[in-house]
N, C-alpha and C positions, 0 to 999 in steps of 0.2 A: 176397762181399763184389767190388766191380767195381774191377781192376788200374787203376789211374792209370797206366800204361806211360808213357807220355810225359812226366810228370814226375818216374818212378823213374829215368827214362833221365837228367835234365838231373841229379839227384844224384846220379847215378854219374857220373854225367862230372865231378863235382866233388869226389868224395870223396877225401879227404888233402890237398885245396888248401890254400892257407895263405889263406883267405877264410872269414867267416860265411856260413854257407846262411840266407838268411831267405826264408820262405813267405809270401806276404800273398794277399789273395782275401777275397770276401765271406764273412759268417758262413755256417757249413755246408757250405761249397762242398767241405771233405774234406780240408782243411790236417793236421789232427793224425793224422785215419786215414792220410793220406800217409806219415806219420813210420814209425807203427806199420808199414805195410808195407817201408818200406825198413829198420827194425829188424830184421825178418824177411831180409830183404835179405841184412844183413850176417852174420847167424846162419848164415846157408844158404851164406856164402862162408869160412867160418873163425872169423870172428872170435867171440870166449868171451864170455860173458855178461856177466862181472864189466868188459869192456873197452866197456860200453854204461851209461850213465848215463841215465836218464830222467825228469824230475819234469814235472810239468804244475800249477800253480802256483793252478788253481782245485780243487785236491783238498785236503780239509781236512789232510790226511797231511802236506801242507807250509806249514801255518797258521802254523808256528815260524819260516817266511824273514819275516821282518818287514823287511830292509832289504837293499839289495845287497851290502854286508859281511857279512851272514850266510851269503847266497847263494852268493858266491866262498866263504867258507868251509868249507861244507858240501861244494860241490862240488871245493875242492883237498884238503880232507881225504881225499878218496877217489881219490884221485891217486896211488897207492901206490907205482908205479914209473916205468921207462920207454917202457913198453908206450904203443900206439897209442889214446886213451879219446874216446870218440863221445858228444858230450852232445847231450842235445835237452831244449829246455826250452820248454813249452807257455804260453801267456798267458805272457811275460817281460813285457808292459808293465808288470802287476800291483805289482810292485816297483820303489819310487820308485828313482832313478839308475843301474836297472836295466845302462845303456850301460857304466858302468863297470865294473860286473861281468865285464860279456861282453867287454870290450874285455883285462881284466885275464886272463881264461882263454884270449881268443884270441893272444894273443905266447905264449903254450905251445907249444912244438914237437913236442910230445905229444898234440895237443888238435883234433879235426875238432868242429867243432860247429855244430849245426842251432835256428834256433830261431824259434818263431809268435808272432802276438799279434794278438787282436783288433783289428780296423781303423779301432777310436775311437781307438784310443793309437799303433799302430807304422802308419805309411803311407810310402810309399816316396819321398814329399814329404819327410818327417822325417830318413828313416834318414841321406843322407848327415851332415848334422848330428850326429845322434844316435853314430854307428858310424864316422865319419870316414874313410868311404871304402873301410872294409876288409870288404865283405860283396858277396853275387851274391843278387839277388832272384828271386826264384820265383813269379810271379805264378800262381798258379791262377785257374779257371773252375769253372763248375758241368759236368755232365757234357759230354761232345760228344755228336753224333748217334751215333757209331762208338763211344763208351763205352756209351750209353743202349739200344743195340742188342744188346749183350752181356748186360742185364739182360732181354730179350724176346725171345729169339733166333726164336719161334714166330709173331710178326705180321709181317707184309709191311711192307716199307718206307714205302708211303703213311699206314699204320694206325698205324706206329710212328711217323713223323713228327705226324700229327693228335695222339696222346699225348704228345708232346717239346712241343709249345707249348702246351699245355692244362694239362697237370701241371706242368710245369717239370720240369727235370733236378738239383735238388740233389740230391745222391745217397743221401740217406733216402728220401726217395718213392717210392725203388721200393722200398721194405721196406714202405709202408702199403698195406692192402687195399682202398681206395674212395677218392673223389674228397671225402667228407667229412672224411676221418681230413687227407688232404692241406691241403685249406685250410685245419683246424685249426694244423695244422705250420706254413705259409708266414706265417699271422697273426701267430705267435711269433714269424718270425724277421721280419718286416715292423717289426714295434712295438719289436723289438729295435733293428733301423736306425734308426729313427724316431727312439725316444730316446734308446739308448746311444749310439749312433756318429754323430749328429749334435745333436739338442737339445741334450745335455749339452755336448759337445764343445767346438759351434759357442755354448755361451751363448743358447738361442733360447729362447723361454717362449711363442710361438703354435702351438701345437701343430697347432690347426685352420687356420691358412694353411699350415705346412709341407707338411699332407698334402694340400691344395689345389693345390700347386706342384706336390709327386710326382705327383698325379695327371694334373694338366695335362701333364705332360713326358712322363709315361706311355704317355698317350692319342694323344701326337704324336711315337712314336719314328719315326724316319726322316724329319721334315720339320724344312725350315729354320725356326728358332726363333733369335731375339734376347731379349736377356731385357727390352728395352724392349716388346717383344712380348707377354711372359706378362705383365709388370706390366700394361700396358695389359686385356688380355683378363680379368686381375684387378679390378682397377680398376670396367670396365663392367658386370662382373657385381656389383659391390656392394661389393668386398673390396679397400678401397686399399691400395695397398704399392706401395713405390717398386724404383726399381731395383734401386741396391745392396742392399736387401733378398735381392730375387730372386738376386743374384748368388751373395747367403752360403749362400743353402739350398741352389742346386745345385754351392756347392763342396762344401757338405759330403755333399750325396750322391755326387758324384764320389770325394772322398776315402775316402768307406766301401765304394767297390766297387761301389754300388747301381746309379749311372748310369753310361755311358761317353760322354765328350763327344768327337764329330771334326768336326776342323777342314775349313776348304776352301782346295784348291791349285790355283794357275793353272798348268797344265800347260804351253801355250805361255812365258808371262812366269817361269815356273819361280819361283813365289814362294807366301808362305803366306797367306793372306784373312785379316781379323779380322773381317769381315760375317757374320753368322751363323753357326750349325754346328747340327750335329743331337746329338742324343742318343741310346743305346738302355740297354736295362736286361740287367744281369746273367744276368738268368733270368725268362723268358715266364711262368713260373708265379706270378710276384710282379705281371706284369703282369694275368695272369687274375683273379688275387685282389682289387688293388684297382680295375679296372673291372666287376668281377662277372659277370666270364664272357662278356665281350661282344664278339660275332662282327664279321667284317669285318675290312676292311683288312690284309690277306693279303698283299699286296705287301710293306708294311712290315717286318710279323712276319718275312717270307723273307730280306728285307733285315738285319733282327736275326741271326737265324739265321748269315746267313754271316759279317758283321763279327766275332762271336766267335769265327769257327771261323778268320778271319784271323789273327785274335788268336794265337788257338792253336797256330799253325802260324809265329808268329814273327815276322808280318808289324808294319811301321809302317803304320797306315792314314789315309787322308784324304780327304775329297770332293773331283769333280775338278773343275775349272772350263778348258774349252774354248771360248773365242770365247762365245759365248751360250748354250752347251749345259753339261749337267752331266752328270758320271760319276759313278756310285755309288760306286765304290770306287777309291784308288789305292794300293795294296798295294807297299809299296816294302820289301825287306831286303837284306842285304849284297852278293846276289846280283843284284840290279836289283830292277824294277817289272815290278807286273801290274795292267792296268784292269778294271776288271769291271763291266759290267751286270746287275742282277739284276730278273729280270722274271716275278711270276706266271704269265705264259701269252704266248707269242709268236706263236700261232696266226693272233691277226688279223693281217693285211699291213702295216698301219699301224704296228699297235705294232712289228714289226720291223723296219720301217723305222726308226723312230726310234730305237731302242735300234742299229743298225748304223752309222747318220750320224751318234751321238755318238761311235764308236769310230774311223769313216774321217777325223773331223775332226783328230785324233793323228795326227803325222806324225814317227813314232821307228818304232824296229824292237821296242818292248816286246810281251811277249805281251796280246793282246785277247779279251776272255773276255765271254760272255753265259750267266748262269746262268738258267734256268726252272725250272718246275715240271711241263711238259709232258712226255708221254714220248715222245722223240724220240732216236733215233739221232745218237752221235756226230756235227756239220757243221761243216764248213771252210767260212766265205763272206769269201773275199776275205784268208785270214791271220785272219780273226776266229772264233775257235774258240764252237761252240752247244752247250750239254753240260746234261743233267738235274743239278738241284741235289743231287739226293737221293746218285746216283751218284757225283757230287764231293765231298759230305759224307762218303760211306765211304771215299775213297781211302786208300790208306794212306800 
C-alpha cells in the first residue's frame, strides 16, 4: 500500500480542530484508503480502538441506517463518556438529509469528524450549503509521480513516466498485472463516472452525445476551447447539439472531478478573462482508455501532468496572457506566484526562444520556470530557471 503522506499530513494538521474534514476527489483516487491509513496513525499514537467509530454506508452491515436520525442516534449511543471520539463516515451522501446528522455530531466538543462521499452527491460546490461552512475540504488526486515511483522503484524515471501516462495513476492500478486488466478496471470507473456521476445527477438521457463530448474534451486537453467551438464541431460532424447542453455536460464532468477547467488570466491587466478555457483530465489512464491508446500530443500530456502536480502543491492555476503571448501556467498561492512554460523539448533554438520570449514579457520579480523533458542540467537564463520536468516532479 502506497502511503499518501501529503494528505495524511493535512489530516494531522487539522486533527482535533473544530472542523469537519471532508475528503473529495475522482472515484477510486484513494479517499477511503486514506482514512484507513489515518486510523492506523491514530492507533499508533495512543488513541484507543473504542475511541474510533468507523462506518461505511455502502456496507450491508449498516443497511439498518435508513435516515439521518438513525445515523445520528447510532453514533451518539456509542459516545459513552467525555473521551475524544474520532468518527469516520464513508459514502455519507447515501443517507437522505445526512447534513443534519453531521451538523449535530459536529457541535459535540468530544467529536472529531471525517467524511467522504462519491462525487455525484458530495461536491465542493454544495458543501457550503449543506454543512454551513463548518468544514475543510481535502481534495484528493490520483497518485503523484513521486508516489508512483514508490510502487515501481526499479524503473528508470523515463520508463516510469511512460507507464504513468499510459496506465494511469489510480492507486489500485499498481496492483494489477497487465494492461488488459487495467483497461477493464478503468473502463468500469469511466462508466460509473458517466452514468452515476454525470447522467443521473444532471438528468442527461443522451449517453452517446455525452461520450462524444467527453472524447472531444479528452482529445483536446491543453488546447483553448469554448463551448461554441465544441458545439460547432459536433454539429459539423452531424451530431447537432447546442451550447447550453455542452455547458451542462462539461459542468457535470468538472463536478465529478473527471475534468478540470482552467481559465485565463491577463497578467498585465490583472484580470480574469472569460473567453475560452482549457481542460485537463484527472487521470491520464482514462484518456488513453477513451482514445484507444492514441499516441502523440506528448506536449499537452506533459502539461496535464504538471497542472495536476501544481494542484497537489496547493496552487490555484490559470492560463497566463501577456500582450499577444500565452504563459502555460500562472500558479498562485499565499506565498506569491510562479510562471511556468512547459515544453516537451527545447533543443530547437526557435522553441527555446519562443518560451523565453513569453516569460521575458512579464515585468515582475516572481519566479519564472521552463519545464522540459530534455535531459539538461539546471540552467538559469536571465533569471528564468530551466529544469528537467521529471526531476521537478520528484522534488520534495
